[in-house]
C-alpha positions as CSV (number, residue, x, y, z in Angstrom):
1,M,159.7,-143.1,289.7
2,N,160.1,-142.1,293.6
3,K,158.0,-138.7,293.1
4,S,155.6,-136.8,295.7
5,N,152.1,-138.1,294.9
6,S,150.9,-134.2,294.8
7,L,153.1,-134.1,291.7
8,S,152.1,-137.5,290.0
9,F,149.8,-136.2,287.4
10,I,152.8,-133.9,286.1
11,F,155.3,-136.8,285.9
12,G,152.5,-139.2,284.7
13,R,151.3,-136.5,281.9
14,R,152.4,-138.2,278.8
15,S,151.9,-137.3,274.6
16,I,149.1,-139.8,273.9
17,R,149.0,-140.8,270.3
18,S,146.8,-144.0,270.7
19,Y,143.1,-143.4,271.6
20,A,140.2,-146.2,272.6
21,S,136.7,-145.4,271.6
22,G,134.6,-143.4,273.5
23,D,133.4,-139.9,273.3
24,V,134.3,-136.7,276.2
25,D,131.4,-135.9,277.6
26,E,130.5,-132.2,277.6
27,K,130.7,-131.4,281.2
28,T,134.5,-133.0,281.1
29,L,135.7,-131.1,278.2
30,K,134.0,-127.7,280.0
31,T,136.2,-128.3,283.0
32,I,139.3,-128.8,280.7
33,L,138.4,-125.5,278.8
34,E,137.9,-123.7,282.4
35,A,141.5,-125.4,283.4
36,A,142.9,-124.2,279.8
37,M,141.5,-120.3,280.8
38,S,142.9,-120.4,284.3
39,A,146.2,-120.2,283.0
40,P,148.6,-116.9,283.6
41,S,148.4,-114.3,281.2
42,A,150.4,-110.8,280.6
43,C,148.5,-108.2,281.9
44,A,145.5,-110.8,282.6
45,C,144.8,-110.0,278.8
46,D,143.8,-113.8,278.3
47,P,144.1,-113.7,274.2
48,W,143.6,-117.6,274.2
49,R,140.3,-118.7,271.7
50,F,139.6,-122.5,271.6
51,V,138.1,-124.1,268.2
52,V,136.0,-127.2,269.7
53,V,136.3,-129.7,266.3
54,K,134.4,-133.0,266.7
55,T,133.3,-133.8,263.4
56,Q,135.6,-136.8,261.5
57,A,135.4,-134.4,258.4
58,M,136.4,-131.2,260.0
59,R,139.5,-133.3,261.8
60,E,140.4,-135.0,258.3
61,L,140.7,-131.6,256.6
62,I,143.0,-130.1,259.6
63,V,145.5,-133.1,259.5
64,E,145.8,-132.7,256.0
65,K,148.8,-130.0,256.6
66,L,149.7,-131.6,260.1
67,P,152.5,-134.3,259.1
68,Y,152.6,-135.5,262.5
69,G,149.0,-135.1,263.3
70,K,147.2,-138.5,261.9
71,M,146.5,-139.4,265.6
72,L,143.8,-136.7,266.0
73,L,141.8,-138.9,263.3
74,E,141.4,-141.2,266.1
75,A,140.7,-138.9,268.7
76,P,137.0,-138.0,269.2
77,V,137.9,-134.5,270.0
78,G,140.7,-131.7,268.7
79,I,140.7,-128.5,270.1
80,V,142.1,-126.0,268.1
81,V,144.0,-123.4,270.4
82,C,144.5,-119.8,269.0
83,G,145.6,-116.7,269.9
84,D,143.8,-113.1,269.4
85,L,146.3,-110.3,268.5
86,K,144.3,-108.0,269.1
87,A,143.8,-108.9,272.4
88,A,147.3,-110.0,273.4
89,H,149.2,-107.4,275.9
90,D,150.8,-104.8,273.8
91,G,149.4,-106.9,270.9
92,Q,152.4,-108.8,270.7
93,L,152.9,-111.7,269.2
94,S,155.3,-113.1,272.2
95,Y,153.2,-112.2,275.1
96,M,150.3,-114.2,272.8
97,L,152.2,-117.1,272.4
98,Q,153.8,-117.9,276.1
99,D,149.7,-117.0,277.2
100,C,148.5,-119.7,274.9
101,S,151.4,-122.1,275.5
102,A,150.5,-122.1,279.3
103,A,146.9,-122.4,278.6
104,I,147.8,-125.3,276.7
105,E,150.2,-126.7,279.3
106,N,147.1,-126.5,281.9
107,L,145.0,-128.1,279.1
108,L,146.9,-131.0,278.9
109,L,147.3,-131.5,282.7
110,A,143.9,-131.3,283.3
111,A,143.2,-133.7,280.4
112,H,145.4,-136.2,282.2
113,S,144.3,-135.8,285.6
114,L,140.7,-136.7,284.6
115,G,142.0,-139.9,283.0
116,L,141.9,-138.1,279.6
117,G,145.0,-138.5,276.9
118,A,145.9,-135.6,274.9
119,C,148.8,-135.0,272.2
120,W,149.9,-131.0,271.7
121,L,150.5,-130.7,267.9
122,G,152.3,-127.5,266.6
123,V,151.0,-125.5,264.2
124,H,152.7,-121.9,264.7
125,P,155.2,-120.7,263.2
126,R,154.8,-123.2,260.5
127,E,153.0,-120.6,257.6
128,E,151.5,-123.4,255.5
129,R,150.0,-124.6,258.7
130,I,148.7,-121.5,260.1
131,N,147.1,-120.6,256.6
132,H,145.4,-123.9,256.1
133,I,144.0,-124.1,259.3
134,K,142.8,-120.3,259.5
135,A,141.5,-121.4,255.8
136,V,140.0,-124.4,257.4
137,L,138.1,-122.4,260.3
138,A,137.3,-119.2,259.1
139,L,139.5,-117.7,261.6
140,P,139.5,-113.7,261.7
141,E,142.5,-112.0,260.7
142,S,143.8,-111.1,264.2
143,V,143.3,-114.9,265.3
144,I,146.3,-117.2,264.9
145,P,145.7,-120.9,265.2
146,I,149.1,-121.9,267.6
147,A,148.5,-125.7,267.9
148,V,146.0,-128.0,267.7
149,I,145.3,-130.7,270.9
150,A,144.2,-134.2,269.7
151,L,141.8,-135.5,273.0
152,G,140.2,-138.7,274.1
153,H,140.3,-142.0,275.8
154,P,144.1,-143.2,276.0
155,G,144.1,-146.5,274.2
156,E,148.4,-146.5,275.1
157,K,149.7,-146.3,278.9
158,K,152.9,-144.8,279.2
159,E,155.4,-145.0,282.2
160,P,155.8,-141.8,284.2
161,R,159.0,-139.9,283.8
162,T,161.0,-136.8,284.1
163,R,163.3,-135.2,281.6
164,Y,165.5,-133.8,284.1
165,K,168.9,-133.3,283.3
166,T,171.5,-131.2,285.4
167,E,173.7,-130.0,282.7
168,N,170.5,-128.0,281.8
169,V,170.2,-126.1,285.3
170,K,172.5,-123.1,286.2
171,F,173.0,-121.5,289.4
172,E,173.7,-117.5,289.7
173,K,174.9,-116.7,286.6
174,W,175.8,-119.2,283.3
175,S,179.5,-120.5,283.6
176,D,180.5,-123.7,282.6
């Protein structure tokens, strides 16, 4: 792939589903969370909230309702990305989801650029997943889990790629 070196961290970021042994140190974890919280947010409301899960027992509980989340059992860290509806711009779910999604992408890119692997596991809008994680983590009523991120040292290597498709781009207006 012949892409600019300055963008290689974007094209190289891939969903990692296999993890090698080794913990993620606290300094690196804080840096990744700082990057996540550097995301844009509607009216700078910053409704994102993060629950860092390191114990195997807690990761096992979370995975019970994430049918595609078995890699969280291998990863040394899970980060549950939540949004606080009370903190969202105008209390709007859509703004909260957009803000948290931007934070998640920053988190994924930061992890990759620091040599770690990560995988975004969807929670919202699946009610059974939301309710399960809310109960497991004892989240307040206004705090909604959006996603779980499996994080650790990659146990697999994937080639950089782009998923650009010309047919998905329109100019000036929609016309076929």
